[in-house]
TIZA-826027 format. One record per residue: x, y, z of N, C-alpha, C in turn; residue number from 1; residue in one letter. Coordinates in Angstrom, 1 decimal. Example, Ala and Ser with C-alpha at 12.3 -4.5 7.8 and 13.67 -1.06 7.14 Angstrom:
% TIZA-826027
((13.2, -5.7, 7.8), (12.3, -4.5, 7.8), (13.2, -3.3, 7.8), 1, A)
((12.8, -2.2, 7.1), (13.7, -1.1, 7.1), (12.9, 0.0, 7.9), 2, S)
***
This chain:
% TIZA-826027
((114.8, 104.7, 98.5), (114.3, 103.3, 98.7), (112.9, 103.1, 98.1), 1, M)
((112.8, 102.1, 97.3), (111.5, 101.8, 96.6), (110.9, 100.6, 97.3), 2, T)
((109.8, 100.1, 96.8), (109.1, 99.0, 97.4), (110.0, 97.7, 97.3), 3, I)
((110.9, 97.7, 96.2), (111.8, 96.6, 96.1), (112.8, 96.5, 97.3), 4, Y)
((113.3, 97.7, 97.7), (114.2, 97.8, 98.8), (113.5, 97.4, 100.1), 5, D)
((112.2, 97.8, 100.2), (111.4, 97.4, 101.4), (111.2, 95.9, 101.5), 6, V)
((110.9, 95.3, 100.3), (110.6, 93.8, 100.4), (111.9, 93.0, 100.7), 7, T)
((113.1, 93.6, 100.3), (114.3, 92.9, 100.6), (114.6, 93.1, 102.1), 8, R)
((114.1, 94.1, 102.8), (114.5, 94.4, 104.1), (113.5, 93.9, 105.2), 9, A)
((112.3, 93.6, 104.8), (111.3, 93.2, 105.8), (111.6, 91.9, 106.4), 10, L)
((111.3, 91.6, 107.6), (111.5, 90.4, 108.3), (110.5, 89.3, 107.9), 11, P)
((110.5, 88.2, 108.5), (109.5, 87.2, 108.3), (108.1, 87.7, 108.7), 12, D)
((107.1, 86.9, 108.4), (105.7, 87.4, 108.6), (105.4, 87.6, 110.1), 13, I)
((105.8, 86.7, 111.0), (105.5, 86.8, 112.4), (106.2, 87.9, 113.0), 14, E)
((107.5, 88.2, 112.6), (108.2, 89.3, 113.2), (107.6, 90.6, 112.7), 15, T)
((107.2, 90.7, 111.5), (106.5, 91.9, 111.0), (105.2, 92.1, 111.8), 16, L)
((104.4, 91.1, 112.0), (103.2, 91.2, 112.8), (103.5, 91.8, 114.2), 17, R)
((104.5, 91.3, 114.8), (104.9, 91.7, 116.2), (105.3, 93.2, 116.1), 18, D)
((106.0, 93.6, 115.1), (106.4, 95.0, 115.0), (105.2, 95.9, 114.9), 19, R)
((104.2, 95.5, 114.1), (103.0, 96.2, 113.9), (102.2, 96.3, 115.2), 20, C)
((102.1, 95.2, 115.9), (101.3, 95.2, 117.2), (102.0, 96.1, 118.2), 21, R)
((103.4, 96.1, 118.2), (104.1, 96.9, 119.2), (103.9, 98.4, 118.9), 22, A)
((104.0, 98.8, 117.6), (103.8, 100.2, 117.3), (102.4, 100.7, 117.6), 23, M)
((101.4, 99.8, 117.4), (100.0, 100.2, 117.7), (99.9, 100.4, 119.2), 24, A)
((100.5, 99.5, 120.0), (100.4, 99.6, 121.5), (101.1, 100.8, 122.0), 25, A)
((102.3, 101.1, 121.5), (103.0, 102.3, 121.9), (102.2, 103.5, 121.6), 26, L)
((101.6, 103.5, 120.4), (100.7, 104.7, 120.1), (99.6, 104.9, 121.1), 27, E)
((98.9, 103.8, 121.5), (97.8, 103.9, 122.5), (98.3, 104.4, 123.8), 28, L)
((99.5, 104.0, 124.3), (100.0, 104.4, 125.6), (100.5, 105.8, 125.5), 29, V)
((101.3, 106.1, 124.6), (101.9, 107.4, 124.5), (100.9, 108.5, 124.3), 30, I)
((100.0, 108.3, 123.4), (98.9, 109.3, 123.1), (97.9, 109.3, 124.1), 31, S)
((97.6, 108.2, 124.7), (96.5, 108.1, 125.7), (95.1, 108.3, 125.1), 32, G)
((95.0, 108.2, 123.8), (93.8, 108.4, 123.1), (93.1, 107.0, 122.9), 33, E)
((91.7, 107.1, 122.9), (91.0, 105.9, 122.6), (90.9, 105.6, 121.1), 34, E)
((90.8, 106.6, 120.3), (90.6, 106.4, 118.9), (91.9, 105.9, 118.2), 35, D)
((91.7, 105.3, 117.1), (92.9, 104.9, 116.3), (93.7, 106.1, 115.9), 36, E)
((95.0, 106.1, 116.1), (95.9, 107.2, 115.8), (96.8, 106.9, 114.6), 37, G)
((98.0, 107.3, 114.7), (99.0, 107.2, 113.7), (99.2, 105.7, 113.3), 38, Y)
((99.4, 104.9, 114.3), (99.4, 103.4, 114.0), (98.3, 102.7, 114.8), 39, F)
((97.8, 101.7, 114.2), (96.7, 100.9, 114.8), (96.8, 99.5, 114.3), 40, A)
((96.2, 98.6, 115.1), (96.2, 97.2, 114.8), (94.8, 96.6, 115.2), 41, Y)
((94.2, 95.9, 114.3), (92.9, 95.2, 114.5), (93.1, 93.7, 114.3), 42, D)
((93.1, 92.9, 115.4), (93.2, 91.5, 115.2), (92.0, 90.8, 114.7), 43, P)
((90.9, 91.5, 114.6), (89.6, 90.9, 114.1), (89.0, 91.7, 113.0), 44, Q)
((89.9, 92.1, 112.0), (89.4, 92.9, 110.9), (88.4, 92.2, 110.0), 45, W)
((88.6, 90.8, 109.9), (87.7, 90.0, 109.1), (87.9, 88.6, 109.6), 46, G)
((87.1, 87.6, 109.0), (87.2, 86.2, 109.4), (88.7, 85.7, 109.1), 47, P)
((89.4, 85.4, 110.2), (90.8, 85.0, 110.0), (91.7, 86.0, 109.5), 48, G)
((91.3, 87.3, 109.6), (92.2, 88.4, 109.0), (92.5, 89.4, 110.1), 49, E)
((93.7, 89.9, 110.1), (94.2, 90.9, 111.0), (94.8, 92.0, 110.1), 50, E)
((94.7, 93.3, 110.6), (95.2, 94.4, 109.8), (96.0, 95.3, 110.6), 51, V)
((97.2, 95.8, 110.1), (98.0, 96.9, 110.7), (97.7, 98.1, 109.8), 52, A)
((97.5, 99.2, 110.5), (97.2, 100.4, 109.8), (98.1, 101.6, 110.2), 53, L)
((98.4, 102.4, 109.2), (99.1, 103.7, 109.5), (98.3, 104.8, 108.8), 54, M)
((98.1, 105.9, 109.5), (97.4, 107.1, 108.9), (98.1, 108.3, 109.5), 55, D)
((98.8, 109.1, 108.7), (99.5, 110.2, 109.3), (98.6, 111.5, 109.4), 56, N)
((97.3, 111.4, 108.9), (96.4, 112.5, 109.0), (96.6, 113.5, 108.0), 57, G)
((97.6, 113.3, 107.1), (97.9, 114.3, 106.0), (97.7, 113.7, 104.6), 58, S)
((97.0, 112.5, 104.6), (96.8, 111.9, 103.3), (97.6, 110.7, 102.9), 59, G)
((98.5, 110.4, 103.8), (99.4, 109.2, 103.6), (99.0, 108.1, 104.5), 60, D)
((99.0, 106.9, 104.0), (98.5, 105.7, 104.9), (99.1, 104.4, 104.3), 61, D)
((98.9, 103.4, 105.1), (99.1, 102.0, 104.7), (98.2, 101.1, 105.4), 62, Y)
((98.0, 99.9, 104.8), (97.3, 98.8, 105.4), (98.1, 97.5, 105.1), 63, A)
((98.3, 96.7, 106.1), (99.0, 95.4, 106.0), (98.1, 94.3, 106.5), 64, I)
((97.6, 93.5, 105.6), (96.6, 92.4, 106.0), (97.3, 91.1, 106.3), 65, L)
((97.1, 90.5, 107.4), (97.6, 89.2, 107.8), (96.5, 88.2, 107.6), 66, F)
((96.6, 87.3, 106.7), (95.5, 86.3, 106.4), (96.0, 84.9, 106.4), 67, T)
((95.1, 83.9, 106.4), (95.6, 82.5, 106.3), (96.4, 82.3, 105.0), 68, P)
((96.2, 83.1, 104.0), (97.0, 82.9, 102.7), (98.3, 83.6, 102.7), 69, D)
((98.5, 84.4, 103.7), (99.8, 85.2, 103.8), (99.5, 86.6, 104.1), 70, G)
((100.3, 87.5, 103.5), (100.2, 89.0, 103.8), (100.1, 89.8, 102.6), 71, V)
((99.2, 90.7, 102.6), (99.0, 91.7, 101.5), (99.1, 93.1, 102.1), 72, F)
((100.1, 93.9, 101.5), (100.2, 95.2, 102.0), (100.3, 96.3, 100.9), 73, G)
((99.8, 97.4, 101.2), (99.9, 98.6, 100.3), (100.0, 99.9, 101.0), 74, H)
((100.6, 100.8, 100.4), (100.8, 102.1, 101.0), (100.5, 103.2, 100.0), 75, G)
((100.1, 104.4, 100.5), (99.7, 105.5, 99.6), (100.4, 106.8, 100.0), 76, F)
((101.1, 107.3, 99.1), (101.8, 108.6, 99.3), (101.0, 109.6, 98.4), 77, D)
((100.3, 110.5, 99.1), (99.3, 111.4, 98.3), (100.0, 112.4, 97.4), 78, H)
((101.3, 112.6, 97.6), (102.1, 113.5, 96.8), (102.8, 112.8, 95.7), 79, E)
((102.7, 111.5, 95.6), (103.5, 110.7, 94.6), (102.9, 110.9, 93.2), 80, S)
((103.7, 111.0, 92.2), (103.3, 111.0, 90.8), (102.7, 109.7, 90.4), 81, V)
((102.8, 108.7, 91.3), (102.3, 107.4, 91.0), (100.9, 107.2, 91.5), 82, M)
((100.4, 108.2, 92.2), (99.0, 108.2, 92.7), (98.0, 108.0, 91.5), 83, S)
((96.9, 107.2, 91.7), (95.9, 107.1, 90.7), (95.3, 108.4, 90.3), 84, P)
((95.4, 109.4, 91.2), (94.7, 110.7, 90.9), (95.7, 111.8, 90.6), 85, W)
((97.0, 111.4, 90.4), (97.9, 112.4, 90.0), (97.9, 112.8, 88.5), 86, A)
((97.3, 111.8, 87.7), (97.3, 112.0, 86.3), (96.2, 111.1, 85.7), 87, D)
((95.4, 111.6, 84.8), (94.3, 110.8, 84.2), (94.8, 109.5, 83.6), 88, T)
((96.0, 109.4, 83.2), (96.5, 108.2, 82.7), (96.7, 107.1, 83.7), 89, D)
((96.6, 107.5, 85.0), (96.8, 106.5, 86.1), (95.5, 106.0, 86.8), 90, N)
((94.4, 106.3, 86.1), (93.1, 106.1, 86.8), (92.9, 104.6, 87.2), 91, E)
((93.6, 103.7, 86.6), (93.4, 102.3, 86.9), (94.6, 101.8, 87.8), 92, D)
((95.4, 102.7, 88.3), (96.6, 102.3, 89.1), (97.8, 102.4, 88.2), 93, G)
((98.9, 102.6, 88.9), (100.2, 102.7, 88.2), (100.7, 101.4, 87.5), 94, W)
((101.2, 101.5, 86.3), (101.6, 100.3, 85.6), (102.5, 99.4, 86.3), 95, P)
((102.1, 98.1, 86.4), (103.0, 97.1, 87.0), (102.8, 97.0, 88.5), 96, G)
((102.1, 97.9, 89.2), (102.0, 97.9, 90.6), (101.5, 96.6, 91.2), 97, L)
((100.6, 95.9, 90.5), (100.0, 94.7, 91.1), (100.3, 93.5, 90.2), 98, T)
((101.2, 93.6, 89.2), (101.5, 92.5, 88.3), (102.0, 91.3, 89.1), 99, D)
((101.4, 90.2, 88.8), (101.8, 88.9, 89.4), (101.3, 88.7, 90.8), 100, G)
((100.3, 89.5, 91.3), (99.8, 89.3, 92.6), (99.0, 88.0, 92.6), 101, I)
((99.1, 87.2, 93.6), (98.4, 85.9, 93.7), (96.9, 86.1, 93.7), 102, P)
((96.2, 85.1, 93.2), (94.7, 85.1, 93.2), (94.1, 85.3, 94.6), 103, E)
((94.8, 84.8, 95.6), (94.3, 84.9, 97.0), (94.2, 86.3, 97.4), 104, A)
((95.0, 87.2, 96.9), (95.0, 88.6, 97.3), (94.3, 89.5, 96.4), 105, F)
((93.8, 89.0, 95.3), (93.2, 89.9, 94.3), (91.9, 90.6, 94.8), 106, R)
((91.1, 89.9, 95.6), (89.9, 90.6, 96.1), (90.2, 91.8, 96.9), 107, P)
((91.4, 91.9, 97.5), (91.7, 93.1, 98.3), (92.0, 94.3, 97.4), 108, Y)
((92.2, 94.1, 96.1), (92.4, 95.2, 95.2), (91.2, 96.0, 94.9), 109, L)
((90.0, 95.4, 95.3), (88.7, 96.0, 95.1), (88.0, 96.2, 96.5), 110, K)
((88.7, 95.9, 97.6), (88.1, 96.1, 98.9), (87.7, 97.6, 99.1), 111, E)
((86.5, 97.8, 99.4), (86.0, 99.2, 99.5), (86.8, 100.0, 100.6), 112, P)
((87.3, 99.4, 101.6), (88.0, 100.1, 102.7), (89.3, 100.6, 102.1), 113, A)
((89.8, 100.1, 101.0), (91.1, 100.5, 100.5), (91.0, 101.2, 99.2), 114, F)
((89.8, 101.4, 98.7), (89.6, 102.0, 97.4), (88.8, 103.3, 97.4), 115, C)
((89.0, 104.0, 96.3), (88.2, 105.2, 96.1), (87.7, 105.1, 94.6), 116, E)
((86.4, 105.2, 94.5), (85.8, 105.0, 93.2), (86.2, 103.7, 92.5), 117, D)
((86.4, 102.7, 93.3), (86.7, 101.4, 92.8), (88.2, 101.2, 92.5), 118, G)
((89.0, 102.2, 92.8), (90.5, 102.1, 92.4), (91.3, 102.0, 93.7), 119, V)
((92.2, 101.0, 93.8), (93.0, 100.9, 95.0), (93.8, 102.1, 95.3), 120, L)
((93.7, 102.7, 96.5), (94.5, 103.9, 96.9), (95.9, 103.4, 97.2), 121, S)
((96.8, 103.3, 96.3), (98.1, 102.8, 96.5), (99.1, 103.3, 95.5), 122, A)
((100.3, 103.6, 96.1), (101.5, 103.9, 95.2), (102.6, 102.8, 95.5), 123, T)
((102.3, 101.9, 96.4), (103.3, 100.8, 96.7), (102.5, 99.6, 97.1), 124, A)
((102.8, 98.4, 96.6), (102.1, 97.2, 96.9), (103.1, 96.1, 97.1), 125, V)
((102.9, 95.2, 98.1), (103.8, 94.1, 98.3), (102.9, 93.0, 98.9), 126, F)
((103.5, 91.7, 98.9), (102.8, 90.6, 99.4), (103.8, 89.5, 99.7), 127, W)
((103.3, 88.5, 100.5), (104.0, 87.3, 100.7), (103.0, 86.2, 101.1), 128, R)
((103.0, 85.1, 100.3), (102.2, 84.0, 100.6), (102.7, 83.1, 101.7), 129, E)
((101.8, 82.5, 102.4), (102.2, 81.6, 103.5), (103.1, 80.5, 102.9), 130, T)
((104.2, 80.3, 103.5), (105.1, 79.3, 103.0), (106.2, 79.8, 102.1), 131, G)
((106.0, 81.0, 101.6), (107.0, 81.6, 100.7), (108.2, 82.0, 101.5), 132, D)
((109.3, 82.2, 100.9), (110.5, 82.5, 101.6), (110.9, 84.0, 101.4), 133, T)
((110.1, 84.7, 100.7), (110.5, 86.1, 100.5), (109.2, 87.0, 100.2), 134, Q)
((109.4, 88.3, 100.4), (108.4, 89.2, 100.0), (108.5, 89.6, 98.5), 135, W)
((107.3, 89.9, 97.9), (107.3, 90.2, 96.5), (106.5, 91.5, 96.2), 136, R)
((106.8, 92.0, 95.0), (106.1, 93.2, 94.5), (106.0, 93.0, 93.0), 137, A)
((105.1, 93.8, 92.4), (104.9, 93.7, 90.9), (106.1, 94.3, 90.1), 138, G)
((106.0, 94.2, 88.8), (107.1, 94.7, 88.0), (106.7, 96.2, 87.7), 139, K)
((107.1, 97.0, 88.6), (106.7, 98.4, 88.6), (107.5, 99.2, 87.5), 140, V)
((106.8, 100.0, 86.7), (107.5, 100.8, 85.8), (107.6, 102.2, 86.4), 141, D)
((108.7, 102.4, 87.2), (108.9, 103.7, 87.9), (109.1, 104.8, 86.9), 142, F)
((108.6, 106.0, 87.3), (108.9, 107.2, 86.5), (110.3, 107.4, 86.3), 143, P)
((110.7, 107.8, 85.1), (112.1, 108.0, 84.7), (112.8, 109.0, 85.7), 144, E)
((113.9, 108.5, 86.3), (114.7, 109.3, 87.2), (114.1, 109.5, 88.6), 145, G)
((113.0, 108.7, 88.9), (112.3, 108.9, 90.2), (112.0, 107.5, 90.8), 146, R)
((113.1, 106.9, 91.1), (112.9, 105.5, 91.7), (112.5, 105.6, 93.2), 147, R)
((112.3, 106.8, 93.7), (111.8, 107.0, 95.1), (110.4, 107.5, 95.0), 148, D)
((109.8, 107.4, 93.8), (108.5, 108.0, 93.6), (107.3, 107.3, 94.3), 149, A)
((107.5, 106.1, 94.7), (106.3, 105.4, 95.3), (106.1, 105.7, 96.8), 150, D)
((107.0, 106.4, 97.4), (106.8, 106.8, 98.8), (107.1, 105.7, 99.8), 151, G)
((107.6, 104.5, 99.3), (107.8, 103.4, 100.2), (108.8, 103.7, 101.3), 152, A)
((109.8, 104.5, 101.0), (110.9, 104.8, 102.0), (110.2, 105.5, 103.2), 153, D)
((109.4, 106.5, 103.0), (108.8, 107.2, 104.0), (107.7, 106.4, 104.7), 154, Y)
((106.9, 105.7, 103.9), (105.7, 104.9, 104.4), (106.2, 103.8, 105.4), 155, L)
((107.2, 103.0, 105.0), (107.5, 101.8, 105.7), (108.9, 101.9, 106.4), 156, F)
((109.4, 103.0, 106.6), (110.8, 103.1, 107.2), (110.9, 102.6, 108.6), 157, E)
((109.8, 102.7, 109.4), (109.9, 102.2, 110.8), (109.8, 100.7, 110.8), 158, L)
((109.0, 100.1, 109.9), (108.9, 98.6, 109.8), (110.2, 98.0, 109.3), 159, L)
((110.9, 98.7, 108.4), (112.1, 98.3, 107.9), (113.2, 98.4, 108.9), 160, V)
((113.3, 99.5, 109.6), (114.3, 99.7, 110.7), (114.1, 98.6, 111.8), 161, A)
((112.9, 98.5, 112.2), (112.6, 97.4, 113.1), (113.2, 97.4, 114.5), 162, G)
((113.5, 98.6, 115.0), (114.1, 98.7, 116.3), (113.3, 99.7, 117.2), 163, T)
((113.4, 99.5, 118.5), (112.8, 100.4, 119.4), (113.4, 101.8, 119.4), 164, P)
((114.7, 101.8, 119.1), (115.4, 103.1, 119.0), (114.8, 103.9, 117.8), 165, E)
((114.6, 103.3, 116.7), (114.0, 104.0, 115.6), (112.6, 104.5, 115.9), 166, A)
((111.8, 103.7, 116.6), (110.5, 104.1, 116.9), (110.5, 105.3, 117.9), 167, Y)
((111.4, 105.2, 118.9), (111.5, 106.3, 119.9), (111.9, 107.6, 119.2), 168, R)
((112.8, 107.6, 118.3), (113.2, 108.8, 117.6), (112.0, 109.4, 116.8), 169, D)
((111.2, 108.5, 116.2), (110.0, 109.0, 115.5), (109.0, 109.6, 116.5), 170, F)
((108.7, 108.9, 117.6), (107.7, 109.3, 118.6), (108.1, 110.6, 119.3), 171, A)
((109.4, 110.7, 119.6), (109.8, 111.9, 120.3), (109.6, 113.1, 119.4), 172, E)
((109.9, 113.0, 118.2), (109.6, 114.1, 117.2), (108.1, 114.3, 117.0), 173, D)
((107.4, 113.3, 116.9), (105.9, 113.4, 116.6), (105.2, 114.0, 117.8), 174, Y)
((105.5, 113.5, 119.0), (104.7, 113.9, 120.2), (105.4, 115.0, 120.9), 175, Y)
((106.6, 115.4, 120.5), (107.4, 116.5, 121.1), (107.6, 116.2, 122.6), 176, E)
((108.1, 115.1, 122.9), (108.3, 114.7, 124.3), (109.5, 113.8, 124.3), 177, T)
((110.1, 113.6, 125.5), (111.2, 112.7, 125.8), (110.6, 111.3, 126.2), 178, D)
((111.1, 110.3, 125.7), (110.6, 108.9, 126.0), (111.8, 108.0, 126.5), 179, L)
((111.7, 107.4, 127.6), (112.7, 106.5, 128.1), (112.8, 105.2, 127.2), 180, P)
((114.0, 104.9, 126.8), (114.2, 103.8, 125.8), (113.8, 102.5, 126.5), 181, L)
((114.1, 102.3, 127.8), (113.8, 101.0, 128.4), (112.3, 100.7, 128.3), 182, D)
((111.5, 101.8, 128.5), (110.0, 101.6, 128.5), (109.6, 101.3, 127.1), 183, A)
((110.2, 101.9, 126.1), (109.8, 101.7, 124.7), (110.2, 100.2, 124.3), 184, V)
((111.4, 99.8, 124.8), (111.8, 98.5, 124.5), (110.9, 97.4, 125.1), 185, R)
((110.4, 97.7, 126.3), (109.5, 96.8, 127.0), (108.2, 96.5, 126.2), 186, H)
((107.6, 97.6, 125.7), (106.4, 97.4, 124.8), (106.8, 96.9, 123.5), 187, V)
((107.9, 97.3, 122.9), (108.3, 96.8, 121.6), (108.5, 95.2, 121.7), 188, W)
((108.9, 94.7, 122.8), (109.1, 93.3, 123.0), (107.8, 92.6, 123.4), 189, S)
((106.7, 93.3, 123.5), (105.4, 92.8, 123.8), (105.4, 92.1, 125.1), 190, L)
((106.1, 92.6, 126.1), (106.1, 92.1, 127.4), (104.9, 92.5, 128.2), 191, L)
((104.5, 91.8, 129.2), (103.3, 92.2, 130.0), (103.5, 93.6, 130.5), 192, P)
((102.4, 94.4, 130.3), (102.5, 95.8, 130.7), (102.3, 96.0, 132.2), 193, L)
((103.0, 97.0, 132.7), (102.9, 97.3, 134.1), (102.6, 98.8, 134.2), 194, T)
((102.1, 99.2, 135.4), (101.9, 100.6, 135.6), (103.1, 101.5, 135.5), 195, Q)
((104.2, 100.9, 136.0), (105.5, 101.6, 135.9), (105.9, 101.9, 134.5), 196, A)
((105.7, 101.0, 133.6), (106.0, 101.2, 132.2), (105.1, 102.3, 131.6), 197, V)
((103.8, 102.2, 131.9), (102.8, 103.2, 131.4), (103.2, 104.5, 131.9), 198, V)
((103.5, 104.7, 133.2), (103.9, 106.0, 133.8), (105.2, 106.5, 133.1), 199, D)
((106.1, 105.7, 132.7), (107.3, 106.1, 132.0), (107.0, 106.7, 130.7), 200, A)
((106.0, 106.2, 130.0), (105.6, 106.7, 128.7), (104.6, 107.8, 128.7), 201, L)
((103.7, 107.7, 129.7), (102.6, 108.7, 129.8), (102.2, 108.9, 131.2), 202, N)
((103.0, 109.7, 131.9), (102.7, 109.9, 133.4), (101.3, 110.3, 133.7), 203, P)
((100.7, 109.5, 134.6), (99.4, 109.8, 135.1), (98.3, 109.0, 134.4), 204, G)
((98.7, 108.3, 133.3), (97.7, 107.4, 132.6), (97.5, 106.1, 133.4), 205, L)
((96.3, 105.8, 133.9), (96.2, 104.5, 134.6), (96.2, 103.3, 133.7), 206, P)
((96.9, 102.3, 134.1), (97.0, 101.1, 133.3), (95.6, 100.5, 133.0), 207, L)
((94.7, 100.6, 133.9), (93.3, 100.1, 133.6), (92.7, 100.9, 132.5), 208, E)
((93.0, 102.1, 132.3), (92.4, 103.0, 131.3), (92.8, 102.5, 129.9), 209, A)
((94.0, 102.0, 129.8), (94.5, 101.6, 128.4), (94.5, 100.1, 128.2), 210, V)
((94.4, 99.3, 129.3), (94.5, 97.9, 129.1), (93.5, 97.3, 128.2), 211, A)
((92.2, 97.7, 128.3), (91.2, 97.2, 127.4), (91.5, 97.6, 125.9), 212, T)
((91.9, 98.8, 125.7), (92.3, 99.2, 124.3), (93.4, 98.4, 123.8), 213, R)
((94.4, 98.1, 124.6), (95.6, 97.3, 124.2), (95.1, 95.9, 123.9), 214, L)
((94.3, 95.3, 124.7), (93.8, 94.0, 124.4), (93.0, 93.9, 123.1), 215, A)
((92.2, 95.0, 122.8), (91.5, 95.0, 121.5), (92.5, 95.1, 120.3), 216, R)
((93.7, 95.7, 120.6), (94.7, 95.9, 119.5), (95.6, 94.6, 119.4), 217, A)
((95.3, 93.6, 120.2), (96.1, 92.4, 120.1), (97.3, 92.3, 120.9), 218, G)
((97.4, 93.2, 121.9), (98.6, 93.2, 122.8), (98.5, 92.0, 123.8), 219, Y)
((99.5, 91.2, 123.9), (99.3, 90.0, 124.8), (99.5, 90.4, 126.2), 220, P)
((98.9, 89.6, 127.1), (99.1, 89.7, 128.5), (98.5, 90.9, 129.2), 221, G)
((97.4, 91.5, 128.6), (96.7, 92.6, 129.3), (95.2, 92.2, 129.5), 222, V)
***
């Protein structure tokens, strides 16, 4: 699956935003950690801007910016041959990766938070302007015989799957624990959080201890 498959499978902007918020909330409850973990969400990243983040701690990450102009997203697979640092010929980014990107999103290509030495840390890029009916990507010149080379399959698989079942499978493997599906579904649906739901996902974690963090991550009703 390449970024083209991802853009065909992603839902509308608001549904994607809800998926990102739910994954960040589940991360906070299951891990019990205060710091940003595997998934995070910041509803006040910049003026009128919200951002969903993924960082697996092993060099792979993504950022999805929700702005008044629409959504700009990019992901980085550190093992990809399309990495700007995999080959000196890629120093300005992989050919076609950002071709056709709207002017409204061009400043993000040089955003220091997303760049290293002035180059966007990305092997996959996509966007959707407000009012557009579909997600878009550049005219990427994929390596011959390597149409999975951008890492989009791995980076965005949970957002594409878009189900609490898929998230539970991921989290049970990542945290090496069993998670009740009903509790995962509750948070995935962004329903008001209760102590019972928190106990089901992380026994012994007080709701008060995580409520403030959830509110900062844009979770409604806490």
